[in-house]
C-alpha positions as CSV (number, residue, x, y, z in Angstrom):
1,M,99.5,98.1,90.0
2,L,101.8,97.7,93.0
3,E,103.9,100.0,94.6
4,I,105.8,99.4,97.4
5,K,107.2,103.0,97.9
6,D,103.0,103.3,98.5
7,I,103.4,100.6,101.5
8,A,103.8,102.7,104.6
9,P,107.0,101.4,106.4
10,D,105.2,100.3,109.8
11,Q,102.2,98.7,108.1
12,P,101.4,94.9,108.3
13,V,102.0,93.9,104.9
14,L,99.9,90.8,103.1
15,I,100.5,88.9,100.2
16,A,98.1,86.4,99.0
17,G,99.3,83.9,95.6
18,P,99.1,80.6,93.3
19,T,101.8,78.4,94.2
20,A,105.2,79.3,92.1
21,S,103.7,83.0,91.7
22,G,106.5,84.8,93.0
23,K,105.6,85.4,96.4
24,S,108.4,84.2,98.3
25,A,110.5,87.2,96.5
26,L,108.0,90.0,96.8
27,A,108.2,89.9,100.0
28,L,111.8,89.4,101.2
29,E,111.8,92.6,98.5
30,I,109.5,94.6,100.8
31,V,111.4,93.3,104.3
32,A,115.0,94.6,102.2
33,R,113.6,97.6,101.4
34,Q,111.2,98.7,104.3
35,G,112.6,96.3,107.0
36,G,110.5,94.1,109.4
37,K,110.0,90.0,109.1
38,I,108.6,87.0,107.0
39,V,105.9,85.1,107.7
40,N,104.7,82.1,106.5
41,A,100.8,81.7,105.5
42,D,101.4,78.4,103.8
43,A,99.8,75.6,105.4
44,L,101.9,72.7,104.5
45,Q,105.2,74.7,104.6
46,V,104.3,75.0,108.5
47,Y,105.1,71.2,107.9
48,D,109.0,69.9,108.7
49,G,109.6,67.3,107.0
50,W,108.7,68.0,103.7
51,N,111.0,71.4,103.0
52,I,112.1,70.7,98.7
53,L,109.0,70.1,98.0
54,T,106.6,72.6,99.6
55,A,109.4,75.6,98.5
56,R,109.6,76.4,101.7
57,P,112.5,79.2,102.0
58,P,116.2,78.3,100.7
59,A,118.8,79.1,103.1
60,E,119.8,82.1,101.6
61,D,115.9,83.3,102.2
62,L,116.7,82.4,105.6
63,A,120.2,84.6,105.8
64,A,118.7,87.8,104.1
65,A,116.0,88.5,106.1
66,P,114.1,86.9,109.4
67,H,111.6,84.0,108.8
68,T,109.3,82.3,111.1
69,L,106.4,79.6,111.0
70,Y,108.3,77.8,108.8
71,G,109.4,73.8,109.7
72,H,108.2,74.1,113.2
73,V,105.5,71.9,113.4
74,P,106.4,67.6,112.9
75,F,105.5,65.9,110.0
76,N,102.7,63.5,112.3
77,Q,101.1,66.6,113.8
78,A,97.2,67.7,112.8
79,Y,97.7,71.6,112.2
80,S,94.7,73.6,112.0
81,V,93.5,76.9,111.2
82,G,92.9,77.9,114.5
83,H,96.6,76.8,115.7
84,W,97.8,79.1,113.4
85,L,96.4,81.8,114.1
86,R,97.3,81.2,118.3
87,D,101.2,81.1,116.4
88,I,100.7,84.1,114.5
89,E,99.4,86.0,117.1
90,P,102.6,86.4,118.9
91,Q,103.9,87.4,115.4
92,L,102.2,90.3,115.1
93,E,104.4,92.7,117.8
94,G,107.5,93.8,117.6
95,A,109.1,93.7,113.5
96,R,106.6,94.5,111.3
97,P,105.1,91.0,109.8
98,V,105.1,90.0,106.3
99,I,103.2,87.2,105.7
100,V,102.9,85.4,103.2
101,G,101.4,82.6,101.2
102,G,98.9,80.0,99.7
103,T,96.3,79.5,101.6
104,G,93.2,81.9,101.4
105,L,92.1,79.9,104.5
106,Y,94.1,81.7,106.8
107,F,94.0,84.9,105.8
108,Q,90.4,85.2,105.7
109,A,90.6,83.2,109.5
110,L,93.4,86.4,110.0
111,T,91.1,89.2,109.1
112,Q,87.4,88.1,109.5
113,G,88.1,86.1,112.6
114,L,87.0,82.2,112.9
115,A,84.3,80.3,114.8
116,E,85.5,78.4,117.6
117,I,83.5,74.9,117.0
118,P,83.9,72.4,119.0
119,A,86.0,69.8,117.5
120,T,83.5,66.8,115.4
121,P,83.5,63.1,117.6
122,D,84.8,60.6,115.1
123,D,81.7,58.2,115.7
124,I,79.9,61.4,114.0
125,R,82.7,62.0,111.2
126,A,82.3,58.2,109.8
127,Q,78.3,58.2,110.0
128,A,78.5,61.6,107.8
129,D,81.0,59.8,105.4
130,I,78.4,57.0,104.6
131,R,75.6,58.8,103.6
132,R,77.3,61.2,101.7
133,L,78.9,58.1,99.7
134,A,75.5,56.1,100.3
135,E,73.3,58.9,99.1
136,G,74.9,62.1,98.4
137,H,74.7,65.2,100.4
138,E,71.2,66.5,99.9
139,G,69.5,64.6,102.7
140,M,72.1,66.3,104.8
141,F,71.7,69.3,103.6
142,A,67.7,69.1,104.3
143,E,68.5,68.4,107.7
144,L,69.8,71.8,108.4
145,D,68.7,74.5,110.3
146,P,67.2,77.2,108.1
147,E,69.9,79.9,109.0
148,T,72.7,77.4,107.8
149,Q,71.0,76.1,104.7
150,S,70.9,79.8,103.4
151,R,75.1,80.5,103.5
152,V,76.4,76.8,102.8
153,D,77.1,76.1,99.3
154,A,74.1,73.6,98.9
155,L,76.5,72.0,95.3
156,N,79.3,71.1,98.0
157,P,79.2,67.9,99.1
158,M,82.3,68.9,101.6
159,R,80.4,72.0,102.9
160,V,77.3,70.5,103.8
161,Q,78.7,67.6,105.4
162,R,80.7,69.6,107.2
163,A,77.6,72.0,108.9
164,W,75.2,68.5,109.0
165,E,78.8,67.3,111.7
166,V,78.2,70.2,113.3
167,L,74.5,70.6,114.0
168,Q,74.2,67.0,115.0
169,A,78.1,67.4,117.2
170,T,76.3,70.8,119.2
171,G,73.1,70.6,119.0
172,K,73.4,74.7,117.0
173,G,74.1,75.1,113.4
174,L,77.0,76.7,112.2
175,A,75.4,79.8,111.1
176,H,74.9,80.2,115.2
177,W,78.4,79.5,115.7
178,Q,79.4,81.8,112.8
179,D,77.7,84.7,114.4
180,Q,79.7,83.9,117.9
181,T,83.1,84.7,115.9
182,P,85.6,86.8,118.1
183,A,86.7,89.8,116.2
184,P,90.1,89.4,113.9
185,L,92.7,89.5,115.5
186,L,93.8,91.9,112.1
187,D,91.4,94.6,110.5
188,L,92.2,94.0,106.6
189,S,91.9,97.5,106.6
190,S,95.0,98.4,108.6
191,T,97.1,95.6,106.3
192,Y,98.8,96.4,103.0
193,P,97.3,93.8,101.0
194,I,97.9,92.1,98.0
195,V,96.9,89.2,95.9
196,V,99.8,87.6,92.9
197,Q,97.3,87.5,89.7
198,A,99.6,85.8,88.1
199,D,98.9,84.4,83.6
200,R,97.8,81.0,83.8
201,D,100.6,79.8,81.4
202,W,103.0,81.7,83.0
203,L,102.2,79.9,85.0
204,A,101.7,77.1,84.1
205,E,105.1,77.4,82.6
206,R,106.5,78.3,85.7
207,I,105.0,75.3,88.1
208,E,107.5,72.5,85.3
209,R,110.6,74.8,85.7
210,R,110.4,74.9,89.4
211,F,109.3,71.1,90.1
212,H,112.4,70.3,87.8
213,M,114.7,72.6,89.1
214,M,113.2,70.7,93.2
215,M,114.6,67.2,91.4
216,E,117.7,68.0,91.0
217,L,117.6,70.2,94.5
218,G,117.0,66.7,95.9
219,A,112.9,66.1,96.6
220,L,113.1,62.4,95.6
221,E,116.1,62.1,98.3
222,E,113.8,63.4,100.6
223,A,111.2,61.5,99.8
224,R,113.0,58.8,100.2
225,A,114.2,59.6,103.8
226,M,110.4,60.2,104.1
227,L,108.6,56.8,102.4
228,P,109.3,55.0,106.2
229,H,107.3,57.6,107.7
230,W,105.1,57.7,105.5
231,D,101.2,57.8,105.8
232,P,98.5,59.4,103.5
233,C,96.6,60.4,106.5
234,Y,98.7,62.9,107.5
235,Q,98.5,66.8,106.5
236,S,101.8,67.0,105.5
237,S,101.6,64.3,102.8
238,K,99.2,66.5,100.8
239,A,102.8,67.8,99.7
240,I,102.5,68.3,96.2
241,G,104.5,65.8,94.5
242,A,104.7,63.9,98.1
243,P,101.8,61.3,96.7
244,E,103.6,60.4,93.5
245,L,106.9,60.4,94.4
246,I,106.8,58.3,96.8
247,S,104.4,56.2,94.3
248,H,107.3,56.3,92.1
249,L,109.9,54.5,95.1
250,R,106.7,51.9,95.8
251,G,107.8,50.7,92.5
252,E,104.4,51.4,91.3
253,R,104.8,54.2,88.2
254,S,108.0,55.3,86.7
255,L,109.9,58.2,88.3
256,E,108.9,60.0,84.6
257,D,105.5,59.5,85.2
258,A,105.2,60.8,89.1
259,I,106.6,64.1,87.6
260,E,104.9,64.4,85.3
261,G,101.7,63.6,87.7
262,A,103.3,65.8,90.2
263,I,103.1,68.8,87.6
264,I,99.4,68.5,87.2
265,A,98.3,67.8,90.0
266,S,100.8,71.3,90.7
267,R,98.7,73.1,87.9
268,Q,95.9,72.1,89.7
269,Y,96.3,73.0,93.1
270,A,97.4,76.4,91.7
271,K,93.9,76.4,89.5
272,R,91.6,75.8,92.8
273,Q,94.3,78.1,94.7
274,R,93.6,81.2,91.7
275,T,89.9,80.3,92.0
276,W,89.6,81.3,95.7
277,F,92.0,84.0,95.8
278,R,89.3,85.9,92.8
279,S,86.1,85.2,94.7
280,K,87.5,85.8,98.2
281,M,90.5,89.0,97.7
282,R,88.4,91.1,95.2
283,N,88.9,94.1,96.9
284,W,92.8,93.6,97.6
285,I,95.6,95.1,95.7
286,E,96.9,93.2,92.5
287,H,100.3,92.2,91.5
288,T,100.9,90.8,88.0
289,P,104.2,89.3,87.9
290,H,106.6,89.4,84.8
C-alpha cells in the first residue's frame, strides 16, 4: 500500500505504470506535498510534434511543478535508451527527482546500468531481417555463443536476431557486452520505486475515455499538422493513435474506425506494459489506483 508520508522528502521516486493509469497525477501529488521536480521516463513523450496523443502534461500541470525531458527531441530524430540516460544524469542533481513514465527499459537501464554495445551496421541488420523472415530465428540462435544462448529468450525472434547481430558486428557475444555493463546511475535501493498495477477492466475504460478526450482536445488537428512530415519509420510515429489518425486523413478509413483502432492499439500497448512490469518489477511498491 502506497503512503506518500512514507517517502523521505529527499529520496528519488520512480513511478512506472501502463498508459492512462494515473502516473502523472501521482507524481504531481508527491511533488505538491514534498517538493521536487518531475522527470519524464516515457520514450514517446520525449518528442515534439505529438503532444496530445502522447499525453504530455498539459499547461496547468507544467505550471504547478517543474517538469523536464518532455518534448525536447525533434520528432524526426532517433532517440535511444542511451540518449535518455545521458539526458537524465544531470537531472539527478539539485531538486529531488520524481521520475515517471511507462517505458520499462528506461527504468531498468537507470537502476541496473546499460551495456554499451556498438551500433549494428545496416548491412548486418538487413541480412538478419532477411534470414528471420525467410527461415525463422532458430538458425541464428544456433550460431550464438553458449553463454548468450543461456541468457537470451530463444522463443523471442527479435531478441535472438539482436544477439546474432551483435555477434556478427563485434565478434563478441551479447553476454560479453552485458558483463561489461557500467554501474547504474541510481541504485534501486536508494529510491522509492512505485509500480502502478491497475485493474484491467478499469484501465480499459480509462483508455477509451481518455482517447475521446484527446480527440476533443485536438488530436485530429495535431495529426493533420504532422501529416506533411509523416514517416512511419520515425520512432515518434509509434505514438498510440498516430498511424490510425494519419490513415483517416489519407482517406483510407473512417474517423470512427480510426478512433476504434487507436483505442484497441492503446489497450494492447497497456497489456504489454503490464506484463513487462509484473515480470521485471516484482520488488517495487505496488499502487492500485481507484
